[in-house]
PDB file of N, CA, C and O in Angstrom:
ATOM      1  N   MET A   1       0.856  -1.204   0.027  1.00  0.00           N
ATOM      2  CA  MET A   1       0.008  -0.006   0.006  1.00  0.00           C
ATOM      3  C   MET A   1       0.925   1.220   0.004  1.00  0.00           C
ATOM      4  O   MET A   1       1.889   1.296   0.767  1.00  0.00           O
ATOM      5  N   LYS A   2       0.606   2.163  -0.860  1.00  0.00           N
ATOM      6  CA  LYS A   2       1.426   3.347  -0.994  1.00  0.00           C
ATOM      7  C   LYS A   2       0.563   4.621  -0.735  1.00  0.00           C
ATOM      8  O   LYS A   2      -0.550   4.744  -1.247  1.00  0.00           O
ATOM      9  N   GLU A   3       1.101   5.538   0.057  1.00  0.00           N
ATOM     10  CA  GLU A   3       0.430   6.765   0.373  1.00  0.00           C
ATOM     11  C   GLU A   3       1.277   7.924  -0.150  1.00  0.00           C
ATOM     12  O   GLU A   3       2.490   7.939   0.057  1.00  0.00           O
ATOM     13  N   GLN A   4       0.667   8.878  -0.812  1.00  0.00           N
ATOM     14  CA  GLN A   4       1.364  10.047  -1.414  1.00  0.00           C
ATOM     15  C   GLN A   4       0.581  11.238  -1.298  1.00  0.00           C
ATOM     16  O   GLN A   4      -0.588  11.260  -1.684  1.00  0.00           O
ATOM     17  N   ILE A   5       1.195  12.311  -0.751  1.00  0.00           N
ATOM     18  CA  ILE A   5       0.526  13.610  -0.662  1.00  0.00           C
ATOM     19  C   ILE A   5       0.958  14.381  -1.900  1.00  0.00           C
ATOM     20  O   ILE A   5       2.147  14.520  -2.186  1.00  0.00           O
ATOM     21  N   LEU A   6      -0.041  14.879  -2.629  1.00  0.00           N
ATOM     22  CA  LEU A   6       0.285  15.573  -3.914  1.00  0.00           C
ATOM     23  C   LEU A   6       0.914  16.919  -3.649  1.00  0.00           C
ATOM     24  O   LEU A   6       0.502  17.637  -2.738  1.00  0.00           O
ATOM     25  N   PRO A   7       1.923  17.267  -4.449  1.00  0.00           N
ATOM     26  CA  PRO A   7       2.506  18.600  -4.301  1.00  0.00           C
ATOM     27  C   PRO A   7       1.515  19.731  -4.709  1.00  0.00           C
ATOM     28  O   PRO A   7       0.574  19.493  -5.465  1.00  0.00           O
ATOM     29  N   ARG A   8       1.734  20.889  -4.224  1.00  0.00           N
ATOM     30  CA  ARG A   8       0.803  21.982  -4.471  1.00  0.00           C
ATOM     31  C   ARG A   8       0.645  22.321  -5.992  1.00  0.00           C
ATOM     32  O   ARG A   8      -0.425  22.764  -6.410  1.00  0.00           O
ATOM     33  N   SER A   9       1.681  22.117  -6.790  1.00  0.00           N
ATOM     34  CA  SER A   9       1.627  22.451  -8.185  1.00  0.00           C
ATOM     35  C   SER A   9       0.610  21.533  -8.891  1.00  0.00           C
ATOM     36  O   SER A   9      -0.155  22.012  -9.729  1.00  0.00           O
ATOM     37  N   VAL A  10       0.583  20.241  -8.577  1.00  0.00           N
ATOM     38  CA  VAL A  10      -0.275  19.247  -9.170  1.00  0.00           C
ATOM     39  C   VAL A  10      -1.752  19.584  -8.691  1.00  0.00           C
ATOM     40  O   VAL A  10      -2.689  19.526  -9.487  1.00  0.00           O
ATOM     41  N   GLU A  11      -1.916  19.924  -7.408  1.00  0.00           N
ATOM     42  CA  GLU A  11      -3.179  20.227  -6.881  1.00  0.00           C
ATOM     43  C   GLU A  11      -3.779  21.431  -7.552  1.00  0.00           C
ATOM     44  O   GLU A  11      -4.955  21.408  -7.915  1.00  0.00           O
ATOM     45  N   GLN A  12      -3.012  22.482  -7.730  1.00  0.00           N
ATOM     46  CA  GLN A  12      -3.476  23.731  -8.320  1.00  0.00           C
ATOM     47  C   GLN A  12      -3.877  23.519  -9.802  1.00  0.00           C
ATOM     48  O   GLN A  12      -4.819  24.137 -10.298  1.00  0.00           O
ATOM     49  N   ARG A  13      -3.127  22.622 -10.493  1.00  0.00           N
ATOM     50  CA  ARG A  13      -3.479  22.331 -11.892  1.00  0.00           C
ATOM     51  C   ARG A  13      -4.762  21.558 -11.943  1.00  0.00           C
ATOM     52  O   ARG A  13      -5.608  21.864 -12.784  1.00  0.00           O
ATOM     53  N   LEU A  14      -4.965  20.559 -11.083  1.00  0.00           N
ATOM     54  CA  LEU A  14      -6.120  19.736 -11.086  1.00  0.00           C
ATOM     55  C   LEU A  14      -7.444  20.413 -10.570  1.00  0.00           C
ATOM     56  O   LEU A  14      -8.527  20.268 -11.138  1.00  0.00           O
ATOM     57  N   TYR A  15      -7.261  21.119  -9.508  1.00  0.00           N
ATOM     58  CA  TYR A  15      -8.466  21.688  -8.771  1.00  0.00           C
ATOM     59  C   TYR A  15      -8.218  23.181  -8.508  1.00  0.00           C
ATOM     60  O   TYR A  15      -7.845  23.574  -7.402  1.00  0.00           O
ATOM     61  N   GLN A  16      -8.428  23.988  -9.526  1.00  0.00           N
ATOM     62  CA  GLN A  16      -8.148  25.446  -9.402  1.00  0.00           C
ATOM     63  C   GLN A  16      -9.263  26.076  -8.498  1.00  0.00           C
ATOM     64  O   GLN A  16     -10.456  25.796  -8.620  1.00  0.00           O
ATOM     65  N   GLY A  17      -8.797  26.881  -7.656  1.00  0.00           N
ATOM     66  CA  GLY A  17      -9.790  27.697  -6.880  1.00  0.00           C
ATOM     67  C   GLY A  17     -10.227  26.990  -5.596  1.00  0.00           C
ATOM     68  O   GLY A  17     -10.920  27.596  -4.778  1.00  0.00           O
ATOM     69  N   GLN A  18      -9.854  25.765  -5.401  1.00  0.00           N
ATOM     70  CA  GLN A  18     -10.241  25.044  -4.195  1.00  0.00           C
ATOM     71  C   GLN A  18      -9.083  25.012  -3.172  1.00  0.00           C
ATOM     72  O   GLN A  18      -7.928  24.812  -3.547  1.00  0.00           O
ATOM     73  N   ASN A  19      -9.384  25.198  -1.957  1.00  0.00           N
ATOM     74  CA  ASN A  19      -8.335  25.276  -0.974  1.00  0.00           C
ATOM     75  C   ASN A  19      -8.252  23.966  -0.170  1.00  0.00           C
ATOM     76  O   ASN A  19      -8.541  23.924   1.026  1.00  0.00           O
ATOM     77  N   TYR A  20      -7.838  22.882  -0.892  1.00  0.00           N
ATOM     78  CA  TYR A  20      -7.733  21.503  -0.249  1.00  0.00           C
ATOM     79  C   TYR A  20      -6.381  20.988  -0.457  1.00  0.00           C
ATOM     80  O   TYR A  20      -5.685  21.385  -1.392  1.00  0.00           O
ATOM     81  N   GLU A  21      -5.976  20.085   0.419  1.00  0.00           N
ATOM     82  CA  GLU A  21      -4.755  19.324   0.364  1.00  0.00           C
ATOM     83  C   GLU A  21      -5.191  17.897   0.008  1.00  0.00           C
ATOM     84  O   GLU A  21      -6.176  17.410   0.563  1.00  0.00           O
ATOM     85  N   TYR A  22      -4.482  17.217  -0.904  1.00  0.00           N
ATOM     86  CA  TYR A  22      -4.884  15.897  -1.395  1.00  0.00           C
ATOM     87  C   TYR A  22      -3.858  14.832  -1.130  1.00  0.00           C
ATOM     88  O   TYR A  22      -2.652  15.069  -1.211  1.00  0.00           O
ATOM     89  N   MET A  23      -4.352  13.647  -0.811  1.00  0.00           N
ATOM     90  CA  MET A  23      -3.483  12.489  -0.627  1.00  0.00           C
ATOM     91  C   MET A  23      -4.032  11.306  -1.359  1.00  0.00           C
ATOM     92  O   MET A  23      -5.243  11.086  -1.356  1.00  0.00           O
ATOM     93  N   VAL A  24      -3.190  10.545  -1.978  1.00  0.00           N
ATOM     94  CA  VAL A  24      -3.622   9.422  -2.765  1.00  0.00           C
ATOM     95  C   VAL A  24      -3.108   8.167  -2.142  1.00  0.00           C
ATOM     96  O   VAL A  24      -1.907   8.055  -1.897  1.00  0.00           O
ATOM     97  N   ILE A  25      -4.000   7.176  -1.861  1.00  0.00           N
ATOM     98  CA  ILE A  25      -3.680   5.878  -1.328  1.00  0.00           C
ATOM     99  C   ILE A  25      -3.815   4.870  -2.450  1.00  0.00           C
ATOM    100  O   ILE A  25      -4.912   4.688  -2.978  1.00  0.00           O
ATOM    101  N   SER A  26      -2.718   4.200  -2.835  1.00  0.00           N
ATOM    102  CA  SER A  26      -2.799   3.215  -3.896  1.00  0.00           C
ATOM    103  C   SER A  26      -2.721   1.833  -3.317  1.00  0.00           C
ATOM    104  O   SER A  26      -1.862   1.562  -2.478  1.00  0.00           O
ATOM    105  N   VAL A  27      -3.597   0.950  -3.742  1.00  0.00           N
ATOM    106  CA  VAL A  27      -3.650  -0.449  -3.219  1.00  0.00           C
ATOM    107  C   VAL A  27      -3.524  -1.399  -4.327  1.00  0.00           C
ATOM    108  O   VAL A  27      -4.292  -1.320  -5.286  1.00  0.00           O
ATOM    109  N   GLU A  28      -2.547  -2.348  -4.258  1.00  0.00           N
ATOM    110  CA  GLU A  28      -2.400  -3.337  -5.275  1.00  0.00           C
ATOM    111  C   GLU A  28      -3.430  -4.384  -5.198  1.00  0.00           C
ATOM    112  O   GLU A  28      -4.071  -4.502  -4.154  1.00  0.00           O
ATOM    113  N   ARG A  29      -3.649  -5.152  -6.199  1.00  0.00           N
ATOM    114  CA  ARG A  29      -4.706  -6.086  -6.291  1.00  0.00           C
ATOM    115  C   ARG A  29      -4.554  -7.265  -5.314  1.00  0.00           C
ATOM    116  O   ARG A  29      -5.553  -7.820  -4.857  1.00  0.00           O
ATOM    117  N   ASP A  30      -3.280  -7.656  -4.987  1.00  0.00           N
ATOM    118  CA  ASP A  30      -3.040  -8.698  -4.029  1.00  0.00           C
ATOM    119  C   ASP A  30      -3.118  -8.338  -2.564  1.00  0.00           C
ATOM    120  O   ASP A  30      -2.985  -9.197  -1.693  1.00  0.00           O
ATOM    121  N   GLU A  31      -3.337  -7.049  -2.293  1.00  0.00           N
ATOM    122  CA  GLU A  31      -3.451  -6.654  -0.868  1.00  0.00           C
ATOM    123  C   GLU A  31      -4.916  -6.692  -0.458  1.00  0.00           C
ATOM    124  O   GLU A  31      -5.814  -6.545  -1.288  1.00  0.00           O
ATOM    125  N   SER A  32      -5.145  -6.897   0.869  1.00  0.00           N
ATOM    126  CA  SER A  32      -6.532  -7.133   1.337  1.00  0.00           C
ATOM    127  C   SER A  32      -7.316  -5.838   1.325  1.00  0.00           C
ATOM    128  O   SER A  32      -6.804  -4.757   1.618  1.00  0.00           O
ATOM    129  N   LEU A  33      -8.605  -6.000   0.966  1.00  0.00           N
ATOM    130  CA  LEU A  33      -9.515  -4.875   0.950  1.00  0.00           C
ATOM    131  C   LEU A  33      -9.834  -4.356   2.325  1.00  0.00           C
ATOM    132  O   LEU A  33      -9.900  -3.139   2.504  1.00  0.00           O
ATOM    133  N   PRO A  34     -10.042  -5.240   3.345  1.00  0.00           N
ATOM    134  CA  PRO A  34     -10.298  -4.753   4.680  1.00  0.00           C
ATOM    135  C   PRO A  34      -9.113  -3.933   5.269  1.00  0.00           C
ATOM    136  O   PRO A  34      -9.326  -3.002   6.046  1.00  0.00           O
ATOM    137  N   GLU A  35      -7.881  -4.290   4.891  1.00  0.00           N
ATOM    138  CA  GLU A  35      -6.753  -3.481   5.327  1.00  0.00           C
ATOM    139  C   GLU A  35      -6.786  -2.040   4.673  1.00  0.00           C
ATOM    140  O   GLU A  35      -6.534  -1.034   5.336  1.00  0.00           O
ATOM    141  N   ALA A  36      -7.101  -2.007   3.378  1.00  0.00           N
ATOM    142  CA  ALA A  36      -7.247  -0.694   2.717  1.00  0.00           C
ATOM    143  C   ALA A  36      -8.331   0.149   3.344  1.00  0.00           C
ATOM    144  O   ALA A  36      -8.147   1.343   3.585  1.00  0.00           O
ATOM    145  N   ARG A  37      -9.463  -0.478   3.608  1.00  0.00           N
ATOM    146  CA  ARG A  37     -10.499   0.271   4.289  1.00  0.00           C
ATOM    147  C   ARG A  37     -10.162   0.774   5.661  1.00  0.00           C
ATOM    148  O   ARG A  37     -10.540   1.882   6.044  1.00  0.00           O
ATOM    149  N   ARG A  38      -9.456  -0.037   6.393  1.00  0.00           N
ATOM    150  CA  ARG A  38      -8.991   0.415   7.706  1.00  0.00           C
ATOM    151  C   ARG A  38      -8.027   1.613   7.592  1.00  0.00           C
ATOM    152  O   ARG A  38      -8.051   2.513   8.432  1.00  0.00           O
ATOM    153  N   ARG A  39      -7.175   1.616   6.542  1.00  0.00           N
ATOM    154  CA  ARG A  39      -6.220   2.778   6.424  1.00  0.00           C
ATOM    155  C   ARG A  39      -6.990   4.005   6.074  1.00  0.00           C
ATOM    156  O   ARG A  39      -6.707   5.091   6.578  1.00  0.00           O
ATOM    157  N   VAL A  40      -8.021   3.840   5.162  1.00  0.00           N
ATOM    158  CA  VAL A  40      -8.817   5.034   4.787  1.00  0.00           C
ATOM    159  C   VAL A  40      -9.562   5.566   6.039  1.00  0.00           C
ATOM    160  O   VAL A  40      -9.640   6.771   6.278  1.00  0.00           O
ATOM    161  N   LEU A  41     -10.111   4.592   6.837  1.00  0.00           N
ATOM    162  CA  LEU A  41     -10.819   5.022   8.029  1.00  0.00           C
ATOM    163  C   LEU A  41      -9.943   5.696   9.081  1.00  0.00           C
ATOM    164  O   LEU A  41     -10.382   6.630   9.752  1.00  0.00           O
ATOM    165  N   GLU A  42      -8.753   5.241   9.220  1.00  0.00           N
ATOM    166  CA  GLU A  42      -7.731   5.857  10.120  1.00  0.00           C
ATOM    167  C   GLU A  42      -7.456   7.266   9.694  1.00  0.00           C
ATOM    168  O   GLU A  42      -7.494   8.183  10.514  1.00  0.00           O
ATOM    169  N   HIS A  43      -7.187   7.453   8.454  1.00  0.00           N
ATOM    170  CA  HIS A  43      -6.845   8.778   7.933  1.00  0.00           C
ATOM    171  C   HIS A  43      -8.089   9.739   8.107  1.00  0.00           C
ATOM    172  O   HIS A  43      -7.928  10.906   8.466  1.00  0.00           O
ATOM    173  N   SER A  44      -9.289   9.226   7.849  1.00  0.00           N
ATOM    174  CA  SER A  44     -10.480  10.106   7.945  1.00  0.00           C
ATOM    175  C   SER A  44     -10.734  10.489   9.451  1.00  0.00           C
ATOM    176  O   SER A  44     -11.046  11.639   9.762  1.00  0.00           O
ATOM    177  N   GLU A  45     -10.597   9.542  10.315  1.00  0.00           N
ATOM    178  CA  GLU A  45     -10.843   9.754  11.743  1.00  0.00           C
ATOM    179  C   GLU A  45      -9.802  10.606  12.424  1.00  0.00           C
ATOM    180  O   GLU A  45     -10.139  11.564  13.120  1.00  0.00           O
ATOM    181  N   TYR A  46      -8.570  10.280  12.239  1.00  0.00           N
ATOM    182  CA  TYR A  46      -7.506  10.934  13.086  1.00  0.00           C
ATOM    183  C   TYR A  46      -6.764  12.075  12.288  1.00  0.00           C
ATOM    184  O   TYR A  46      -6.202  12.981  12.902  1.00  0.00           O
ATOM    185  N   GLY A  47      -6.772  12.018  10.947  1.00  0.00           N
ATOM    186  CA  GLY A  47      -6.110  13.084  10.138  1.00  0.00           C
ATOM    187  C   GLY A  47      -7.019  14.046   9.570  1.00  0.00           C
ATOM    188  O   GLY A  47      -6.561  14.932   8.848  1.00  0.00           O
ATOM    189  N   LYS A  48      -8.314  13.973   9.822  1.00  0.00           N
ATOM    190  CA  LYS A  48      -9.313  14.921   9.301  1.00  0.00           C
ATOM    191  C   LYS A  48      -9.395  14.862   7.790  1.00  0.00           C
ATOM    192  O   LYS A  48      -9.748  15.853   7.150  1.00  0.00           O
ATOM    193  N   TRP A  49      -9.070  13.700   7.200  1.00  0.00           N
ATOM    194  CA  TRP A  49      -9.181  13.560   5.696  1.00  0.00           C
ATOM    195  C   TRP A  49     -10.602  13.125   5.388  1.00  0.00           C
ATOM    196  O   TRP A  49     -11.251  12.498   6.225  1.00  0.00           O
ATOM    197  N   GLU A  50     -11.084  13.440   4.227  1.00  0.00           N
ATOM    198  CA  GLU A  50     -12.396  12.897   3.711  1.00  0.00           C
ATOM    199  C   GLU A  50     -12.149  12.228   2.415  1.00  0.00           C
ATOM    200  O   GLU A  50     -11.276  12.625   1.644  1.00  0.00           O
ATOM    201  N   LEU A  51     -12.946  11.170   2.163  1.00  0.00           N
ATOM    202  CA  LEU A  51     -12.770  10.444   0.877  1.00  0.00           C
ATOM    203  C   LEU A  51     -13.385  11.250  -0.266  1.00  0.00           C
ATOM    204  O   LEU A  51     -14.576  11.562  -0.286  1.00  0.00           O
ATOM    205  N   HIS A  52     -12.500  11.569  -1.221  1.00  0.00           N
ATOM    206  CA  HIS A  52     -12.997  12.438  -2.387  1.00  0.00           C
ATOM    207  C   HIS A  52     -13.353  11.582  -3.567  1.00  0.00           C
ATOM    208  O   HIS A  52     -14.366  11.823  -4.224  1.00  0.00           O
ATOM    209  N   ARG A  53     -12.524  10.562  -3.858  1.00  0.00           N
ATOM    210  CA  ARG A  53     -12.736   9.774  -5.056  1.00  0.00           C
ATOM    211  C   ARG A  53     -12.133   8.393  -4.849  1.00  0.00           C
ATOM    212  O   ARG A  53     -11.080   8.249  -4.227  1.00  0.00           O
ATOM    213  N   THR A  54     -12.836   7.343  -5.397  1.00  0.00           N
ATOM    214  CA  THR A  54     -12.303   5.959  -5.393  1.00  0.00           C
ATOM    215  C   THR A  54     -12.275   5.487  -6.813  1.00  0.00           C
ATOM    216  O   THR A  54     -13.271   5.636  -7.520  1.00  0.00           O
ATOM    217  N   VAL A  55     -11.173   4.921  -7.270  1.00  0.00           N
ATOM    218  CA  VAL A  55     -11.073   4.390  -8.610  1.00  0.00           C
ATOM    219  C   VAL A  55     -10.669   2.920  -8.531  1.00  0.00           C
ATOM    220  O   VAL A  55      -9.713   2.592  -7.828  1.00  0.00           O
ATOM    221  N   LEU A  56     -11.367   2.030  -9.228  1.00  0.00           N
ATOM    222  CA  LEU A  56     -11.065   0.630  -9.341  1.00  0.00           C
ATOM    223  C   LEU A  56     -10.618   0.416 -10.771  1.00  0.00           C
ATOM    224  O   LEU A  56     -11.404   0.621 -11.696  1.00  0.00           O
ATOM    225  N   TYR A  57      -9.358   0.002 -10.981  1.00  0.00           N
ATOM    226  CA  TYR A  57      -8.818  -0.173 -12.306  1.00  0.00           C
ATOM    227  C   TYR A  57      -9.049  -1.579 -12.738  1.00  0.00           C
ATOM    228  O   TYR A  57      -9.384  -2.430 -11.915  1.00  0.00           O
ATOM    229  N   LEU A  58      -8.875  -1.865 -14.050  1.00  0.00           N
ATOM    230  CA  LEU A  58      -9.226  -3.069 -14.695  1.00  0.00           C
ATOM    231  C   LEU A  58      -8.471  -4.298 -14.115  1.00  0.00           C
ATOM    232  O   LEU A  58      -9.026  -5.393 -14.024  1.00  0.00           O
ATOM    233  N   GLY A  59      -7.243  -4.091 -13.742  1.00  0.00           N
ATOM    234  CA  GLY A  59      -6.466  -5.230 -13.180  1.00  0.00           C
ATOM    235  C   GLY A  59      -6.689  -5.484 -11.707  1.00  0.00           C
ATOM    236  O   GLY A  59      -6.062  -6.383 -11.146  1.00  0.00           O
ATOM    237  N   GLY A  60      -7.547  -4.736 -11.066  1.00  0.00           N
ATOM    238  CA  GLY A  60      -7.833  -4.899  -9.651  1.00  0.00           C
ATOM    239  C   GLY A  60      -7.069  -3.912  -8.765  1.00  0.00           C
ATOM    240  O   GLY A  60      -7.168  -3.959  -7.539  1.00  0.00           O
ATOM    241  N   HIS A  61      -6.341  -3.058  -9.371  1.00  0.00           N
ATOM    242  CA  HIS A  61      -5.627  -1.992  -8.562  1.00  0.00           C
ATOM    243  C   HIS A  61      -6.613  -0.988  -8.131  1.00  0.00           C
ATOM    244  O   HIS A  61      -7.482  -0.629  -8.926  1.00  0.00           O
ATOM    245  N   ARG A  62      -6.554  -0.504  -6.944  1.00  0.00           N
ATOM    246  CA  ARG A  62      -7.493   0.553  -6.400  1.00  0.00           C
ATOM    247  C   ARG A  62      -6.685   1.752  -6.031  1.00  0.00           C
ATOM    248  O   ARG A  62      -5.513   1.668  -5.662  1.00  0.00           O
ATOM    249  N   ARG A  63      -7.382   2.934  -6.148  1.00  0.00           N
ATOM    250  CA  ARG A  63      -6.734   4.201  -5.787  1.00  0.00           C
ATOM    251  C   ARG A  63      -7.755   5.010  -5.068  1.00  0.00           C
ATOM    252  O   ARG A  63      -8.854   5.218  -5.583  1.00  0.00           O
ATOM    253  N   TYR A  64      -7.425   5.483  -3.874  1.00  0.00           N
ATOM    254  CA  TYR A  64      -8.326   6.295  -3.073  1.00  0.00           C
ATOM    255  C   TYR A  64      -7.806   7.746  -3.012  1.00  0.00           C
ATOM    256  O   TYR A  64      -6.635   7.946  -2.690  1.00  0.00           O
ATOM    257  N   TRP A  65      -8.593   8.712  -3.295  1.00  0.00           N
ATOM    258  CA  TRP A  65      -8.186  10.122  -3.228  1.00  0.00           C
ATOM    259  C   TRP A  65      -8.840  10.709  -1.952  1.00  0.00           C
ATOM    260  O   TRP A  65     -10.061  10.759  -1.808  1.00  0.00           O
ATOM    261  N   MET A  66      -7.970  11.139  -1.062  1.00  0.00           N
ATOM    262  CA  MET A  66      -8.419  11.791   0.181  1.00  0.00           C
ATOM    263  C   MET A  66      -8.154  13.293   0.073  1.00  0.00           C
ATOM    264  O   MET A  66      -7.229  13.721  -0.617  1.00  0.00           O
ATOM    265  N   ARG A  67      -8.976  14.087   0.763  1.00  0.00           N
ATOM    266  CA  ARG A  67      -8.743  15.527   0.764  1.00  0.00           C
ATOM    267  C   ARG A  67      -9.033  16.075   2.149  1.00  0.00           C
ATOM    268  O   ARG A  67      -9.789  15.490   2.925  1.00  0.00           O
ATOM    269  N   ARG A  68      -8.427  17.192   2.437  1.00  0.00           N
ATOM    270  CA  ARG A  68      -8.769  17.943   3.672  1.00  0.00           C
ATOM    271  C   ARG A  68      -8.577  19.403   3.426  1.00  0.00           C
ATOM    272  O   ARG A  68      -7.710  19.821   2.658  1.00  0.00           O
ATOM    273  N   LYS A  69      -9.383  20.159   4.078  1.00  0.00           N
ATOM    274  CA  LYS A  69      -9.308  21.617   3.908  1.00  0.00           C
ATOM    275  C   LYS A  69      -8.087  22.236   4.550  1.00  0.00           C
ATOM    276  O   LYS A  69      -7.751  21.928   5.693  1.00  0.00           O
ATOM    277  N   VAL A  70      -7.421  23.115   3.810  1.00  0.00           N
ATOM    278  CA  VAL A  70      -6.233  23.765   4.299  1.00  0.00           C
ATOM    279  C   VAL A  70      -6.696  24.972   5.094  1.00  0.00           C
ATOM    280  O   VAL A  70      -7.487  25.784   4.613  1.00  0.00           O
ATOM    281  N   MET A  71      -6.210  25.076   6.274  1.00  0.00           N
ATOM    282  CA  MET A  71      -6.592  26.179   7.195  1.00  0.00           C
ATOM    283  C   MET A  71      -5.453  27.231   7.147  1.00  0.00           C
ATOM    284  O   MET A  71      -4.301  26.971   7.493  1.00  0.00           O
ATOM    285  N   ASN A  72      -5.867  28.442   6.689  1.00  0.00           N
ATOM    286  CA  ASN A  72      -4.928  29.564   6.701  1.00  0.00           C
ATOM    287  C   ASN A  72      -5.209  30.405   7.970  1.00  0.00           C
ATOM    288  O   ASN A  72      -6.259  31.032   8.108  1.00  0.00           O
ATOM    289  N   VAL A  73      -4.309  30.388   8.802  1.00  0.00           N
ATOM    290  CA  VAL A  73      -4.454  31.091  10.068  1.00  0.00           C
ATOM    291  C   VAL A  73      -3.719  32.421  10.014  1.00  0.00           C
ATOM    292  O   VAL A  73      -2.531  32.509   9.702  1.00  0.00           O
ATOM    293  N   ALA A  74      -4.508  33.468  10.342  1.00  0.00           N
ATOM    294  CA  ALA A  74      -3.950  34.857  10.288  1.00  0.00           C
ATOM    295  C   ALA A  74      -3.235  35.154  11.627  1.00  0.00           C
ATOM    296  O   ALA A  74      -3.716  34.792  12.700  1.00  0.00           O
ATOM    297  N   ARG A  75      -2.119  35.797  11.527  1.00  0.00           N
ATOM    298  CA  ARG A  75      -1.322  36.123  12.657  1.00  0.00           C
ATOM    299  C   ARG A  75      -2.067  37.247  13.462  1.00  0.00           C
ATOM    300  O   ARG A  75      -2.572  38.198  12.866  1.00  0.00           O
ATOM    301  N   THR A  76      -2.122  37.129  14.726  1.00  0.00           N
ATOM    302  CA  THR A  76      -2.856  38.088  15.566  1.00  0.00           C
ATOM    303  C   THR A  76      -1.964  39.052  16.318  1.00  0.00           C
ATOM    304  O   THR A  76      -2.437  40.013  16.924  1.00  0.00           O
ATOM    305  N   ILE A  77      -0.685  38.791  16.275  1.00  0.00           N
ATOM    306  CA  ILE A  77       0.241  39.624  17.071  1.00  0.00           C
ATOM    307  C   ILE A  77       0.918  40.664  16.136  1.00  0.00           C
ATOM    308  O   ILE A  77       1.733  41.466  16.592  1.00  0.00           O
TER     309      ILE A  77
END
């Protein structure tokens, strides 16, 4: 199972005008589906990620796109 956070340049090209951070979880066909679901659940519960897109490829490879809102905090001092 491979997890990758997309660089800002790729995010800006794909989703212009949206203020989100994206992470892609790739699961090979020989890996267990319950394990992949557990990983997605952990990221959504503890990392504040939400499931944006799920893709099932022809060979059985799965890819989960997770996103979370980027918080821009203004300095108060």
